[in-house]
RONUTOR-786279 format. One record per atom (N, C-alpha, C): x, y, z negated; atom name; residue number from 1; residue in three letters. Coordinates in Angstrom, 2 decimals, decimal comma. Example, Ala and Ser with C-alpha at 12.3 -4.5 7.8 and 13.67 -1.06 7.14 Angstrom:
(node (13,19; -5,69; -7,80); 'N'; 1; 'ALA')
(node (12,30; -4,50; -7,80); 'CA'; 1; 'ALA')
(node (13,20; -3,30; -7,80); 'C'; 1; 'ALA')
(node (12,85; -2,25; -7,08); 'N'; 2; 'SER')
(node (13,67; -1,06; -7,14); 'CA'; 2; 'SER')
(node (12,90; 0,03; -7,87); 'C'; 2; 'SER')
# end
This chain:
(node (149,92; 160,42; -26,79); 'N'; 1; 'UNK')
(node (148,65; 160,46; -27,07); 'CA'; 1; 'UNK')
(node (149,64; 160,83; -28,76); 'C'; 1; 'UNK')
(node (148,37; 162,23; -29,70); 'N'; 2; 'UNK')
(node (149,06; 163,38; -30,64); 'CA'; 2; 'UNK')
(node (148,99; 162,18; -32,02); 'C'; 2; 'UNK')
(node (149,52; 161,84; -33,62); 'N'; 3; 'UNK')
(node (149,02; 161,51; -33,79); 'CA'; 3; 'UNK')
(node (148,68; 162,54; -34,68); 'C'; 3; 'UNK')
(node (147,35; 163,14; -35,93); 'N'; 4; 'UNK')
(node (146,97; 163,95; -36,45); 'CA'; 4; 'UNK')
(node (145,87; 163,72; -37,53); 'C'; 4; 'UNK')
(node (146,19; 164,34; -38,16); 'N'; 5; 'UNK')
(node (145,28; 164,22; -39,17); 'CA'; 5; 'UNK')
(node (146,30; 163,35; -41,08); 'C'; 5; 'UNK')
(node (145,35; 162,79; -41,54); 'N'; 6; 'UNK')
(node (145,99; 162,75; -43,18); 'CA'; 6; 'UNK')
(node (145,64; 161,10; -43,24); 'C'; 6; 'UNK')
(node (146,65; 161,14; -43,58); 'N'; 7; 'UNK')
(node (147,00; 159,65; -44,88); 'CA'; 7; 'UNK')
(node (147,91; 159,61; -45,64); 'C'; 7; 'UNK')
(node (147,05; 157,98; -46,61); 'N'; 8; 'UNK')
(node (147,49; 158,53; -47,84); 'CA'; 8; 'UNK')
(node (148,22; 156,43; -48,16); 'C'; 8; 'UNK')
(node (148,73; 156,25; -48,10); 'N'; 9; 'UNK')
(node (149,28; 154,63; -48,51); 'CA'; 9; 'UNK')
(node (149,35; 154,46; -50,22); 'C'; 9; 'UNK')
(node (149,20; 153,59; -50,82); 'N'; 10; 'UNK')
(node (149,42; 152,90; -51,97); 'CA'; 10; 'UNK')
(node (150,82; 152,82; -52,34); 'C'; 10; 'UNK')
(node (151,18; 152,90; -53,69); 'N'; 11; 'UNK')
(node (152,51; 153,39; -53,68); 'CA'; 11; 'UNK')
(node (152,73; 151,74; -53,26); 'C'; 11; 'UNK')
(node (154,47; 152,10; -52,45); 'N'; 12; 'UNK')
(node (155,55; 151,09; -52,72); 'CA'; 12; 'UNK')
(node (154,94; 150,57; -50,96); 'C'; 12; 'UNK')
(node (154,46; 151,22; -50,34); 'N'; 13; 'UNK')
(node (154,10; 151,34; -48,79); 'CA'; 13; 'UNK')
(node (154,55; 152,44; -47,80); 'C'; 13; 'UNK')
(node (154,99; 152,36; -47,07); 'N'; 14; 'UNK')
(node (155,44; 153,47; -46,29); 'CA'; 14; 'UNK')
(node (154,06; 153,84; -44,88); 'C'; 14; 'UNK')
(node (153,62; 154,91; -45,32); 'N'; 15; 'UNK')
(node (152,22; 155,64; -44,70); 'CA'; 15; 'UNK')
(node (152,55; 155,43; -43,41); 'C'; 15; 'UNK')
(node (153,81; 155,36; -42,96); 'N'; 16; 'UNK')
(node (154,47; 155,84; -41,74); 'CA'; 16; 'UNK')
(node (153,60; 154,02; -40,75); 'C'; 16; 'UNK')
(node (154,25; 153,47; -41,59); 'N'; 17; 'UNK')
(node (154,40; 151,79; -40,44); 'CA'; 17; 'UNK')
(node (152,53; 150,88; -41,01); 'C'; 17; 'UNK')
(node (151,77; 151,92; -42,82); 'N'; 18; 'UNK')
(node (151,35; 150,79; -42,83); 'CA'; 18; 'UNK')
(node (149,97; 150,43; -41,88); 'C'; 18; 'UNK')
(node (149,23; 149,96; -41,11); 'N'; 19; 'UNK')
(node (148,09; 149,65; -40,85); 'CA'; 19; 'UNK')
(node (147,76; 150,35; -41,43); 'C'; 19; 'UNK')
(node (145,93; 150,49; -40,65); 'N'; 20; 'UNK')
(node (144,95; 151,23; -41,19); 'CA'; 20; 'UNK')
(node (144,53; 151,35; -42,48); 'C'; 20; 'UNK')
(node (144,08; 149,68; -42,30); 'N'; 21; 'UNK')
(node (143,26; 148,88; -43,21); 'CA'; 21; 'UNK')
(node (144,37; 148,86; -44,73); 'C'; 21; 'UNK')
(node (144,71; 148,99; -43,99); 'N'; 22; 'UNK')
(node (146,58; 148,78; -46,41); 'CA'; 22; 'UNK')
(node (146,84; 150,66; -46,76); 'C'; 22; 'UNK')
(node (145,90; 151,46; -46,06); 'N'; 23; 'UNK')
(node (146,30; 152,50; -46,60); 'CA'; 23; 'UNK')
(node (144,94; 152,75; -47,39); 'C'; 23; 'UNK')
(node (145,26; 153,40; -48,15); 'N'; 24; 'UNK')
(node (144,43; 154,43; -49,24); 'CA'; 24; 'UNK')
(node (143,38; 155,11; -48,75); 'C'; 24; 'UNK')
(node (143,77; 156,23; -47,93); 'N'; 25; 'UNK')
(node (143,44; 157,14; -47,01); 'CA'; 25; 'UNK')
(node (143,49; 157,40; -45,76); 'C'; 25; 'UNK')
(node (142,60; 157,07; -44,90); 'N'; 26; 'UNK')
(node (143,02; 158,06; -43,37); 'CA'; 26; 'UNK')
(node (141,61; 158,33; -42,72); 'C'; 26; 'UNK')
(node (142,70; 160,00; -41,93); 'N'; 27; 'UNK')
(node (141,35; 160,80; -41,66); 'CA'; 27; 'UNK')
(node (140,67; 160,22; -40,47); 'C'; 27; 'UNK')
(node (141,56; 159,24; -39,69); 'N'; 28; 'UNK')
(node (141,25; 158,78; -38,47); 'CA'; 28; 'UNK')
(node (139,43; 158,38; -38,62); 'C'; 28; 'UNK')
(node (139,51; 157,05; -39,61); 'N'; 29; 'UNK')
(node (138,93; 156,79; -40,09); 'CA'; 29; 'UNK')
(node (137,48; 157,51; -40,42); 'C'; 29; 'UNK')
(node (135,65; 156,47; -40,17); 'N'; 30; 'UNK')
(node (134,89; 157,09; -41,10); 'CA'; 30; 'UNK')
(node (134,52; 157,10; -42,84); 'C'; 30; 'UNK')
(node (134,51; 157,69; -43,06); 'N'; 31; 'UNK')
(node (134,49; 158,19; -44,35); 'CA'; 31; 'UNK')
(node (132,82; 158,39; -45,26); 'C'; 31; 'UNK')
(node (132,01; 158,31; -46,21); 'N'; 32; 'UNK')
(node (130,93; 158,29; -46,71); 'CA'; 32; 'UNK')
(node (130,99; 160,13; -46,67); 'C'; 32; 'UNK')
(node (129,60; 160,48; -45,78); 'N'; 33; 'UNK')
(node (129,73; 161,89; -45,86); 'CA'; 33; 'UNK')
(node (128,32; 161,83; -46,59); 'C'; 33; 'UNK')
(node (127,85; 163,78; -47,02); 'N'; 34; 'UNK')
(node (126,93; 164,01; -47,84); 'CA'; 34; 'UNK')
(node (125,88; 164,38; -47,22); 'C'; 34; 'UNK')
(node (124,91; 163,18; -47,15); 'N'; 35; 'UNK')
(node (123,37; 164,27; -46,34); 'CA'; 35; 'UNK')
(node (122,39; 165,50; -47,07); 'C'; 35; 'UNK')
(node (122,21; 164,27; -48,34); 'N'; 36; 'UNK')
(node (121,69; 165,29; -49,65); 'CA'; 36; 'UNK')
(node (121,88; 165,34; -50,90); 'C'; 36; 'UNK')
(node (122,28; 166,28; -51,13); 'N'; 37; 'UNK')
(node (122,19; 165,45; -53,32); 'CA'; 37; 'UNK')
(node (121,25; 166,34; -54,13); 'C'; 37; 'UNK')
(node (121,05; 166,41; -55,36); 'N'; 38; 'UNK')
(node (120,32; 166,57; -55,90); 'CA'; 38; 'UNK')
(node (119,62; 166,05; -57,20); 'C'; 38; 'UNK')
(node (118,77; 167,18; -58,41); 'N'; 39; 'UNK')
(node (118,95; 166,06; -59,75); 'CA'; 39; 'UNK')
(node (117,27; 166,30; -59,50); 'C'; 39; 'UNK')
(node (116,48; 165,72; -60,42); 'N'; 40; 'UNK')
(node (114,87; 165,39; -60,32); 'CA'; 40; 'UNK')
(node (114,71; 164,67; -61,53); 'C'; 40; 'UNK')
(node (113,58; 164,90; -62,20); 'N'; 41; 'UNK')
(node (113,02; 164,68; -63,74); 'CA'; 41; 'UNK')
(node (111,95; 163,14; -62,71); 'C'; 41; 'UNK')
(node (111,76; 162,31; -63,89); 'N'; 42; 'UNK')
(node (110,73; 161,67; -63,74); 'CA'; 42; 'UNK')
(node (110,41; 161,41; -65,91); 'C'; 42; 'UNK')
(node (109,00; 161,35; -65,47); 'N'; 43; 'UNK')
(node (108,73; 161,51; -67,15); 'CA'; 43; 'UNK')
(node (107,51; 160,18; -67,51); 'C'; 43; 'UNK')
(node (108,12; 159,40; -68,52); 'N'; 44; 'UNK')
(node (106,53; 158,24; -68,44); 'CA'; 44; 'UNK')
(node (105,62; 158,91; -69,74); 'C'; 44; 'UNK')
(node (104,40; 158,79; -69,46); 'N'; 45; 'UNK')
(node (103,55; 159,71; -70,35); 'CA'; 45; 'UNK')
(node (104,06; 158,51; -71,44); 'C'; 45; 'UNK')
(node (103,52; 158,95; -72,87); 'N'; 46; 'UNK')
(node (103,23; 157,75; -73,79); 'CA'; 46; 'UNK')
(node (101,97; 157,18; -73,71); 'C'; 46; 'UNK')
(node (101,96; 155,69; -74,02); 'N'; 47; 'UNK')
(node (101,02; 155,14; -73,65); 'CA'; 47; 'UNK')
(node (100,70; 154,46; -72,63); 'C'; 47; 'UNK')
(node (101,44; 153,99; -71,48); 'N'; 48; 'UNK')
(node (101,46; 154,32; -70,44); 'CA'; 48; 'UNK')
(node (102,16; 152,45; -70,54); 'C'; 48; 'UNK')
(node (101,79; 151,56; -69,70); 'N'; 49; 'UNK')
(node (101,18; 150,33; -69,80); 'CA'; 49; 'UNK')
(node (102,95; 149,39; -69,88); 'C'; 49; 'UNK')
(node (102,86; 148,69; -70,56); 'N'; 50; 'UNK')
(node (103,56; 148,04; -69,74); 'CA'; 50; 'UNK')
(node (104,77; 147,16; -68,52); 'C'; 50; 'UNK')
(node (105,69; 147,40; -68,48); 'N'; 51; 'UNK')
(node (106,15; 146,87; -66,84); 'CA'; 51; 'UNK')
(node (105,28; 147,83; -65,96); 'C'; 51; 'UNK')
(node (105,38; 148,95; -66,55); 'N'; 52; 'UNK')
(node (104,13; 150,09; -65,53); 'CA'; 52; 'UNK')
(node (105,79; 150,68; -64,88); 'C'; 52; 'UNK')
(node (105,49; 151,68; -63,18); 'N'; 53; 'UNK')
(node (106,74; 152,06; -62,55); 'CA'; 53; 'UNK')
(node (106,62; 153,96; -62,55); 'C'; 53; 'UNK')
(node (107,50; 154,45; -62,56); 'N'; 54; 'UNK')
(node (107,08; 155,91; -62,83); 'CA'; 54; 'UNK')
(node (108,41; 156,30; -62,30); 'C'; 54; 'UNK')
(node (108,21; 156,94; -61,34); 'N'; 55; 'UNK')
(node (109,28; 157,40; -60,10); 'CA'; 55; 'UNK')
(node (109,21; 158,49; -58,66); 'C'; 55; 'UNK')
(node (110,46; 159,32; -58,84); 'N'; 56; 'UNK')
(node (110,18; 159,98; -57,78); 'CA'; 56; 'UNK')
(node (110,77; 159,50; -56,54); 'C'; 56; 'UNK')
(node (110,14; 159,86; -55,22); 'N'; 57; 'UNK')
(node (110,89; 160,02; -53,74); 'CA'; 57; 'UNK')
(node (111,76; 161,03; -53,88); 'C'; 57; 'UNK')
(node (112,59; 160,44; -52,87); 'N'; 58; 'UNK')
(node (113,74; 161,99; -52,37); 'CA'; 58; 'UNK')
(node (113,47; 161,42; -50,46); 'C'; 58; 'UNK')
(node (112,40; 162,02; -50,45); 'N'; 59; 'UNK')
(node (112,39; 162,18; -48,96); 'CA'; 59; 'UNK')
(node (113,38; 162,36; -47,55); 'C'; 59; 'UNK')
(node (114,32; 161,33; -46,64); 'N'; 60; 'UNK')
(node (115,18; 161,86; -46,49); 'CA'; 60; 'UNK')
(node (114,90; 161,85; -44,37); 'C'; 60; 'UNK')
(node (113,32; 160,97; -44,70); 'N'; 61; 'UNK')
(node (113,39; 160,58; -42,63); 'CA'; 61; 'UNK')
(node (114,95; 160,74; -41,72); 'C'; 61; 'UNK')
(node (115,68; 158,82; -42,14); 'N'; 62; 'UNK')
(node (117,31; 159,44; -40,84); 'CA'; 62; 'UNK')
(node (116,63; 158,19; -40,35); 'C'; 62; 'UNK')
(node (115,67; 157,25; -41,02); 'N'; 63; 'UNK')
(node (115,13; 156,25; -40,14); 'CA'; 63; 'UNK')
(node (116,09; 154,80; -39,84); 'C'; 63; 'UNK')
(node (116,90; 155,00; -40,49); 'N'; 64; 'UNK')
(node (117,70; 153,71; -41,92); 'CA'; 64; 'UNK')
(node (117,82; 154,04; -43,66); 'C'; 64; 'UNK')
(node (117,66; 152,96; -43,80); 'N'; 65; 'UNK')
(node (118,49; 153,07; -45,21); 'CA'; 65; 'UNK')
(node (119,65; 152,76; -45,86); 'C'; 65; 'UNK')
(node (120,18; 154,55; -46,17); 'N'; 66; 'UNK')
(node (121,01; 155,11; -46,07); 'CA'; 66; 'UNK')
(node (122,02; 154,34; -47,31); 'C'; 66; 'UNK')
(node (123,35; 155,04; -47,72); 'N'; 67; 'UNK')
(node (123,73; 154,72; -48,54); 'CA'; 67; 'UNK')
(node (123,73; 155,65; -49,44); 'C'; 67; 'UNK')
(node (123,25; 155,47; -50,72); 'N'; 68; 'UNK')
(node (123,40; 156,41; -51,88); 'CA'; 68; 'UNK')
(node (124,09; 156,27; -53,33); 'C'; 68; 'UNK')
(node (124,19; 157,24; -53,94); 'N'; 69; 'UNK')
(node (124,49; 156,84; -54,99); 'CA'; 69; 'UNK')
(node (123,95; 157,81; -56,46); 'C'; 69; 'UNK')
(node (123,36; 157,23; -57,15); 'N'; 70; 'UNK')
(node (122,22; 157,69; -58,25); 'CA'; 70; 'UNK')
(node (122,65; 157,76; -59,74); 'C'; 70; 'UNK')
(node (122,70; 158,37; -60,24); 'N'; 71; 'UNK')
(node (122,97; 158,41; -61,69); 'CA'; 71; 'UNK')
(node (121,45; 159,14; -62,29); 'C'; 71; 'UNK')
(node (121,52; 158,51; -63,40); 'N'; 72; 'UNK')
(node (120,40; 158,65; -64,90); 'CA'; 72; 'UNK')
(node (121,05; 159,19; -66,31); 'C'; 72; 'UNK')
(node (120,11; 159,79; -66,73); 'N'; 73; 'UNK')
(node (120,53; 160,46; -67,73); 'CA'; 73; 'UNK')
(node (120,18; 159,56; -68,89); 'C'; 73; 'UNK')
(node (120,99; 159,62; -70,08); 'N'; 74; 'UNK')
(node (120,88; 158,18; -70,83); 'CA'; 74; 'UNK')
(node (120,41; 158,90; -72,35); 'C'; 74; 'UNK')
(node (119,70; 158,71; -73,73); 'N'; 75; 'UNK')
(node (119,79; 159,13; -74,03); 'CA'; 75; 'UNK')
(node (119,82; 159,68; -74,52); 'C'; 75; 'UNK')
(node (121,52; 159,56; -75,23); 'N'; 76; 'UNK')
(node (122,31; 160,49; -75,40); 'CA'; 76; 'UNK')
(node (122,85; 161,68; -74,58); 'C'; 76; 'UNK')
(node (121,89; 161,80; -73,23); 'N'; 77; 'UNK')
(node (122,73; 163,06; -72,54); 'CA'; 77; 'UNK')
(node (124,02; 162,33; -71,62); 'C'; 77; 'UNK')
(node (124,62; 161,77; -71,55); 'N'; 78; 'UNK')
(node (125,34; 160,90; -70,72); 'CA'; 78; 'UNK')
(node (124,61; 160,69; -69,29); 'C'; 78; 'UNK')
(node (125,30; 160,61; -68,04); 'N'; 79; 'UNK')
(node (125,29; 159,85; -66,66); 'CA'; 79; 'UNK')
(node (125,77; 158,62; -66,77); 'C'; 79; 'UNK')
(node (124,85; 157,71; -66,50); 'N'; 80; 'UNK')
(node (124,90; 156,90; -66,39); 'CA'; 80; 'UNK')
(node (124,68; 155,81; -64,65); 'C'; 80; 'UNK')
(node (125,93; 155,52; -64,49); 'N'; 81; 'UNK')
(node (125,34; 154,99; -62,66); 'CA'; 81; 'UNK')
(node (124,62; 153,70; -62,20); 'C'; 81; 'UNK')
(node (123,92; 154,14; -61,01); 'N'; 82; 'UNK')
(node (123,19; 153,34; -60,73); 'CA'; 82; 'UNK')
(node (123,79; 152,47; -59,33); 'C'; 82; 'UNK')
(node (124,04; 151,28; -59,05); 'N'; 83; 'UNK')
(node (124,15; 150,94; -58,12); 'CA'; 83; 'UNK')
(node (123,09; 149,37; -57,88); 'C'; 83; 'UNK')
(node (122,68; 149,50; -56,34); 'N'; 84; 'UNK')
(node (121,73; 148,35; -55,94); 'CA'; 84; 'UNK')
(node (121,75; 146,95; -56,14); 'C'; 84; 'UNK')
(node (121,62; 146,38; -56,78); 'N'; 85; 'UNK')
(node (120,48; 146,16; -57,42); 'CA'; 85; 'UNK')
(node (120,89; 145,83; -58,73); 'C'; 85; 'UNK')
(node (121,56; 147,18; -58,62); 'N'; 86; 'UNK')
(node (121,22; 146,84; -60,74); 'CA'; 86; 'UNK')
(node (120,55; 147,75; -61,33); 'C'; 86; 'UNK')
(node (120,25; 147,50; -62,31); 'N'; 87; 'UNK')
(node (119,26; 148,01; -63,62); 'CA'; 87; 'UNK')
(node (119,73; 147,60; -64,56); 'C'; 87; 'UNK')
(node (119,38; 149,09; -65,64); 'N'; 88; 'UNK')
(node (119,71; 149,35; -66,61); 'CA'; 88; 'UNK')
(node (119,01; 149,52; -67,29); 'C'; 88; 'UNK')
(node (119,07; 148,57; -69,03); 'N'; 89; 'UNK')
(node (117,67; 149,11; -69,27); 'CA'; 89; 'UNK')
(node (118,83; 150,17; -70,97); 'C'; 89; 'UNK')
(node (117,72; 150,98; -71,18); 'N'; 90; 'UNK')
(node (117,93; 151,72; -72,49); 'CA'; 90; 'UNK')
(node (116,82; 152,27; -73,67); 'C'; 90; 'UNK')
(node (117,72; 152,06; -73,88); 'N'; 91; 'UNK')
(node (116,47; 152,08; -75,60); 'CA'; 91; 'UNK')
(node (116,02; 153,61; -76,20); 'C'; 91; 'UNK')
(node (115,11; 153,25; -76,32); 'N'; 92; 'UNK')
(node (114,37; 155,04; -76,86); 'CA'; 92; 'UNK')
(node (113,67; 154,96; -78,12); 'C'; 92; 'UNK')
(node (114,28; 154,78; -78,21); 'N'; 93; 'UNK')
(node (114,23; 153,90; -80,07); 'CA'; 93; 'UNK')
(node (113,40; 152,82; -80,40); 'C'; 93; 'UNK')
(node (112,46; 152,74; -80,35); 'N'; 94; 'UNK')
(node (111,63; 150,76; -80,55); 'CA'; 94; 'UNK')
(node (111,10; 150,55; -79,27); 'C'; 94; 'UNK')
(node (111,68; 151,45; -78,29); 'N'; 95; 'UNK')
(node (111,26; 151,07; -76,80); 'CA'; 95; 'UNK')
(node (112,30; 150,54; -75,74); 'C'; 95; 'UNK')
(node (111,96; 150,12; -74,67); 'N'; 96; 'UNK')
(node (112,91; 149,97; -73,82); 'CA'; 96; 'UNK')
(node (112,52; 150,35; -72,33); 'C'; 96; 'UNK')
(node (113,39; 150,76; -71,01); 'N'; 97; 'UNK')
(node (113,53; 151,58; -70,87); 'CA'; 97; 'UNK')
(node (114,07; 150,94; -69,44); 'C'; 97; 'UNK')
(node (113,59; 149,89; -68,00); 'N'; 98; 'UNK')
(node (114,59; 149,89; -67,14); 'CA'; 98; 'UNK')
(node (114,93; 151,01; -66,40); 'C'; 98; 'UNK')
(node (116,00; 150,93; -65,62); 'N'; 99; 'UNK')
(node (115,89; 152,18; -64,27); 'CA'; 99; 'UNK')
(node (116,76; 151,57; -63,38); 'C'; 99; 'UNK')
(node (116,12; 152,00; -62,59); 'N'; 100; 'UNK')
(node (116,64; 151,22; -60,83); 'CA'; 100; 'UNK')
(node (116,65; 151,89; -59,34); 'C'; 100; 'UNK')
(node (117,09; 152,43; -58,65); 'N'; 101; 'UNK')
(node (117,00; 152,66; -57,64); 'CA'; 101; 'UNK')
(node (117,08; 151,79; -56,23); 'C'; 101; 'UNK')
(node (116,05; 152,75; -55,01); 'N'; 102; 'UNK')
(node (116,39; 151,89; -53,64); 'CA'; 102; 'UNK')
(node (116,53; 153,19; -52,51); 'C'; 102; 'UNK')
(node (116,57; 152,55; -51,78); 'N'; 103; 'UNK')
(node (116,49; 153,50; -50,32); 'CA'; 103; 'UNK')
(node (115,93; 152,53; -49,39); 'C'; 103; 'UNK')
(node (114,93; 152,99; -48,33); 'N'; 104; 'UNK')
(node (114,35; 152,69; -47,46); 'CA'; 104; 'UNK')
(node (114,66; 153,01; -45,96); 'C'; 104; 'UNK')
(node (113,57; 153,97; -45,27); 'N'; 105; 'UNK')
(node (114,17; 154,39; -43,75); 'CA'; 105; 'UNK')
(node (113,56; 155,77; -43,93); 'C'; 105; 'UNK')
(node (112,40; 156,11; -45,01); 'N'; 106; 'UNK')
(node (112,78; 157,17; -45,41); 'CA'; 106; 'UNK')
(node (112,52; 158,13; -46,31); 'C'; 106; 'UNK')
(node (113,12; 157,29; -47,30); 'N'; 107; 'UNK')
(node (113,02; 157,51; -48,66); 'CA'; 107; 'UNK')
(node (114,42; 157,26; -49,63); 'C'; 107; 'UNK')
(node (114,40; 157,77; -50,71); 'N'; 108; 'UNK')
(node (115,23; 157,23; -51,72); 'CA'; 108; 'UNK')
(node (114,42; 157,27; -52,72); 'C'; 108; 'UNK')
(node (114,16; 156,31; -53,48); 'N'; 109; 'UNK')
(node (113,05; 155,85; -54,83); 'CA'; 109; 'UNK')
(node (114,23; 155,86; -56,19); 'C'; 109; 'UNK')
(node (113,59; 156,70; -57,11); 'N'; 110; 'UNK')
(node (114,57; 156,75; -58,71); 'CA'; 110; 'UNK')
(node (113,55; 156,30; -59,55); 'C'; 110; 'UNK')
(node (113,31; 155,39; -60,02); 'N'; 111; 'UNK')
(node (112,42; 154,13; -60,84); 'CA'; 111; 'UNK')
(node (112,45; 154,16; -62,75); 'C'; 111; 'UNK')
(node (111,52; 154,56; -63,12); 'N'; 112; 'UNK')
(node (111,79; 154,44; -64,78); 'CA'; 112; 'UNK')
(node (110,12; 153,25; -64,97); 'C'; 112; 'UNK')
(node (110,90; 152,09; -65,39); 'N'; 113; 'UNK')
(node (109,89; 151,35; -65,62); 'CA'; 113; 'UNK')
(node (109,85; 150,97; -67,04); 'C'; 113; 'UNK')
(node (108,76; 151,19; -67,53); 'N'; 114; 'UNK')
(node (108,37; 150,73; -69,31); 'CA'; 114; 'UNK')
(node (108,67; 149,30; -69,17); 'C'; 114; 'UNK')
(node (109,59; 149,07; -70,17); 'N'; 115; 'UNK')
(node (109,73; 147,33; -70,60); 'CA'; 115; 'UNK')
(node (108,86; 147,03; -72,00); 'C'; 115; 'UNK')
(node (108,99; 147,97; -72,68); 'N'; 116; 'UNK')
(node (107,71; 147,81; -74,37); 'CA'; 116; 'UNK')
(node (107,26; 149,03; -74,17); 'C'; 116; 'UNK')
(node (105,83; 149,68; -74,69); 'N'; 117; 'UNK')
(node (105,11; 150,53; -74,62); 'CA'; 117; 'UNK')
(node (106,01; 151,68; -75,56); 'C'; 117; 'UNK')
(node (105,68; 152,94; -74,92); 'N'; 118; 'UNK')
(node (106,57; 153,73; -75,49); 'CA'; 118; 'UNK')
(node (105,42; 154,98; -76,88); 'C'; 118; 'UNK')
(node (106,26; 155,23; -77,32); 'N'; 119; 'UNK')
(node (105,05; 156,53; -78,54); 'CA'; 119; 'UNK')
(node (104,74; 157,94; -78,25); 'C'; 119; 'UNK')
(node (105,95; 157,83; -77,43); 'N'; 120; 'UNK')
(node (105,91; 159,66; -76,67); 'CA'; 120; 'UNK')
(node (106,27; 159,39; -75,42); 'C'; 120; 'UNK')
(node (105,97; 160,73; -74,79); 'N'; 121; 'UNK')
(node (106,01; 161,27; -72,94); 'CA'; 121; 'UNK')
(node (108,25; 160,52; -73,57); 'C'; 121; 'UNK')
(node (108,48; 160,48; -72,22); 'N'; 122; 'UNK')
(node (110,49; 159,88; -71,82); 'CA'; 122; 'UNK')
(node (110,33; 160,87; -70,55); 'C'; 122; 'UNK')
(node (111,29; 161,73; -70,62); 'N'; 123; 'UNK')
(node (111,94; 162,34; -69,53); 'CA'; 123; 'UNK')
(node (113,03; 162,76; -69,19); 'C'; 123; 'UNK')
(node (113,40; 161,62; -67,89); 'N'; 124; 'UNK')
(node (114,93; 161,01; -67,81); 'CA'; 124; 'UNK')
(node (115,48; 162,07; -66,27); 'C'; 124; 'UNK')
(node (116,60; 162,76; -66,50); 'N'; 125; 'UNK')
(node (117,40; 163,30; -65,38); 'CA'; 125; 'UNK')
(node (118,04; 161,99; -64,66); 'C'; 125; 'UNK')
(node (117,57; 162,26; -62,77); 'N'; 126; 'UNK')
(node (118,90; 161,49; -61,80); 'CA'; 126; 'UNK')
(node (119,32; 162,04; -61,26); 'C'; 126; 'UNK')
(node (121,07; 162,23; -60,55); 'N'; 127; 'UNK')
(node (121,27; 163,16; -59,57); 'CA'; 127; 'UNK')
(node (121,50; 162,16; -59,06); 'C'; 127; 'UNK')
(node (121,40; 162,41; -58,16); 'N'; 128; 'UNK')
(node (121,79; 161,45; -55,87); 'CA'; 128; 'UNK')
(node (122,38; 161,88; -55,35); 'C'; 128; 'UNK')
(node (123,04; 161,04; -54,63); 'N'; 129; 'UNK')
(node (123,35; 161,41; -53,28); 'CA'; 129; 'UNK')
(node (123,27; 160,87; -51,94); 'C'; 129; 'UNK')
(node (122,52; 161,02; -51,08); 'N'; 130; 'UNK')
(node (122,39; 160,65; -49,80); 'CA'; 130; 'UNK')
(node (123,13; 160,22; -49,19); 'C'; 130; 'UNK')
(node (123,87; 159,22; -48,17); 'N'; 131; 'UNK')
(node (125,42; 159,55; -47,74); 'CA'; 131; 'UNK')
(node (124,54; 159,50; -45,69); 'C'; 131; 'UNK')
(node (125,66; 159,92; -44,40); 'N'; 132; 'UNK')
(node (124,51; 159,57; -43,59); 'CA'; 132; 'UNK')
(node (125,49; 159,19; -42,82); 'C'; 132; 'UNK')
(node (125,52; 158,33; -42,38); 'N'; 133; 'UNK')
(node (126,53; 157,46; -40,77); 'CA'; 133; 'UNK')
(node (126,59; 158,26; -40,21); 'C'; 133; 'UNK')
(node (127,77; 158,36; -39,38); 'N'; 134; 'UNK')
(node (127,95; 159,33; -38,92); 'CA'; 134; 'UNK')
(node (128,02; 158,52; -37,37); 'C'; 134; 'UNK')
(node (127,60; 159,45; -36,35); 'N'; 135; 'UNK')
(node (127,54; 158,87; -35,14); 'CA'; 135; 'UNK')
(node (128,78; 159,32; -34,47); 'C'; 135; 'UNK')
(node (129,13; 158,48; -33,08); 'N'; 136; 'UNK')
(node (130,66; 158,74; -32,53); 'CA'; 136; 'UNK')
(node (130,04; 159,14; -31,44); 'C'; 136; 'UNK')
# end
C-alpha cells in the first residue's frame, strides 16, 4: 500500500515516524469541510424590551447539529469570534447587547439579546461558516 498525501509535524518531531495523533496535520484524517458560509445582519429596533431576542436563522437541513464558526461585528467594526456556548456582551452607548449562536438539525441561529434598553436601532453583521461532517 502506498502512502500518499501531506503530513506536517511539529518542530523537533520526525514527520516520517511520528504517529498521526502527534502530527499538526495529515491529509489521511478528516478535517473541517465548509458546507455553507455567508454574512447576515440582525437588527434590534429601538425600544425593544430588555432580554428580548432578535435573530436570524441560516437554514442548512443537514439532519444533525453541525459544527460552526460565527463572528459578530462589534461597535468598533471589529469581528469577534463566538464559540458555543460563549456569550459576549457588547456595550452600545449606555446599553448592553448579549451575542450568541447555536445550531440544530436544520439551522444555525445568530442572536442579539437586549440586556438593557436601547435608545436607537442597532444592527450587527454576523459572518458564519457551517461545517459538514464527511461521510465515509
